[in-house]
C-alpha positions in Angstrom: -4.9 5.5 5.6 -4.1 9.3 5.0 -6.7 11.3 3.9 -6.6 13.8 0.6 -8.2 17.0 0.6 -7.7 18.7 -2.5 -7.3 22.5 -2.4 -6.6 23.6 -5.8 -6.3 22.0 -9.5 -4.4 23.9 -12.6 -6.9 22.6 -15.4 -5.3 24.6 -18.0 -2.3 22.1 -17.2 -3.6 19.2 -19.5 -4.9 21.5 -22.2 -1.6 23.9 -22.3 1.0 20.8 -22.0 1.3 17.0 -22.2 2.2 16.0 -19.1 4.5 13.2 -17.9 6.3 12.2 -14.6 4.6 13.6 -11.7 6.1 14.2 -8.5 4.7 15.0 -5.3 6.3 18.1 -3.5 5.8 19.6 -0.4 5.9 23.3 0.0 7.7 25.6 2.5 4.8 28.1 3.5 5.3 31.0 6.2 2.8 32.7 8.5 -1.1 32.6 8.0 -0.4 30.8 4.4 -1.3 27.1 5.6 -4.8 28.7 6.8 -5.5 30.5 3.8 -4.5 27.1 1.8 -6.9 25.1 4.3 -9.5 27.9 3.1 -9.5 27.3 0.0 -7.7 30.6 -1.5 -5.5 29.3 -3.9 -4.7 29.5 -7.7 -2.4 27.9 -9.7 -3.5 29.2 -13.1 -0.5 31.0 -13.6 1.8 28.6 -11.8 5.4 27.2 -12.9 8.2 26.0 -11.3 11.8 27.0 -11.6 15.1 25.0 -10.8 17.8 27.7 -9.5 21.6 27.5 -9.9 22.0 26.9 -6.1 19.8 23.5 -6.8 16.0 24.4 -5.4 13.1 24.2 -6.8 10.7 27.4 -6.6 7.1 27.8 -7.2 6.5 31.0 -9.1 3.4 33.0 -9.6 1.1 30.9 -7.4 -1.6 32.6 -5.6 -2.1 32.1 -2.1 -4.4 34.9 -0.8 -4.2 36.7 2.5 -6.0 34.9 5.3 -9.1 37.5 5.7 -8.6 37.3 10.2 -4.9 37.6 9.7 -2.5 40.7 11.1 -0.1 43.0 9.7 2.3 40.2 9.3 0.1 38.8 6.3 2.0 37.4 3.4 2.8 38.5 -0.1 0.1 36.7 -2.4 2.4 35.9 -5.2 5.6 35.2 -3.4 8.3 32.6 -4.4 7.7 29.3 -2.5 10.1 26.8 -2.0 9.5 23.3 -3.2 10.8 20.3 -0.8 12.1 17.6 -3.3 15.1 15.1 -2.9 18.3 16.4 -4.2 18.3 13.6 -7.0 14.9 14.6 -8.1 15.8 18.3 -8.5 18.7 17.2 -10.4 16.5 15.1 -12.8 14.0 18.1 -13.4 16.7 20.4 -14.0 18.2 18.3 -16.7 14.9 17.6 -18.5 14.5 21.3 -18.6 17.6 22.3 -19.8 18.2 19.6 -22.6 14.9 18.3 -23.8 12.8 21.3 -23.4 10.4 20.7 -20.8 8.5 23.0 -18.4 7.7 22.0 -14.4 4.1 22.9 -14.1 2.1 22.4 -10.7 -1.2 20.4 -11.4 -2.5 20.3 -8.0 -2.2 21.3 -4.5 -3.7 19.4 -1.7 -3.6 18.6 2.1 -2.4 15.2 3.2 -2.1 14.2 6.8 -2.2 17.8 7.9 0.6 18.8 5.7 0.3 21.0 2.3 1.6 19.2 -0.9 1.9 19.9 -4.4 1.9 17.8 -7.2 4.3 18.9 -10.0 4.7 17.2 -13.8 7.0 17.7 -16.5 5.2 19.0 -19.4 6.0 19.6 -23.1 4.2 22.5 -24.5 1.3 21.9 -27.0 0.8 23.6 -30.5 -2.1 25.2 -31.6 -3.2 22.7 -33.3 -2.7 19.9 -31.0 -5.0 22.4 -28.6 -7.5 22.3 -31.7 -7.4 18.3 -31.9 -8.0 18.1 -28.2 -11.2 20.2 -28.5 -12.2 18.5 -31.3 -12.1 15.1 -29.2 -13.5 16.5 -26.2 -16.5 17.5 -28.2 -16.8 14.5 -29.8 -16.9 12.5 -26.1 -19.3 15.1 -25.1 -21.9 14.2 -27.9 -21.5 10.6 -27.7 -22.1 10.5 -24.2 -25.4 12.8 -24.7 -26.5 10.4 -27.8 -25.8 7.4 -25.0 -27.9 8.7 -22.4 -30.9 9.9 -25.0 -30.7 6.6 -26.5 -31.0 4.9 -22.9 -33.8 7.2 -22.1 -35.9 6.1 -25.1 -35.7 2.6 -24.1 
């Protein structure tokens, strides 16, 4: 059985987008980036994926901090990183983005069997009223859970 260790989650993705079609992708890292990922020095909050004309998926604005014990060959924290996907997957994602107005958003980064993987998903941006409705639903669920806990304590 392969072990998973989640390194970073993009918690804003579910709030900002209606997500569908998740995919697992490898990521091309250089130098000390893997050590930084293993240390959990990753942020996907601003990250997004672009499909280039050359048929590559590029992860942009993902922050992998410099390795603190690294040397002068440390990497740029915000550099573009290539995602490793099959050609058919890249073409499918590119068509969805171009024709139907989807965005490709990384939702989490994790270690799987010693390799760094990124889960990406197609997302359609939510409107402001959808976000407000999500906040209301979350608050209602939270208050219902609290009421159930109070009722169980007073039995």
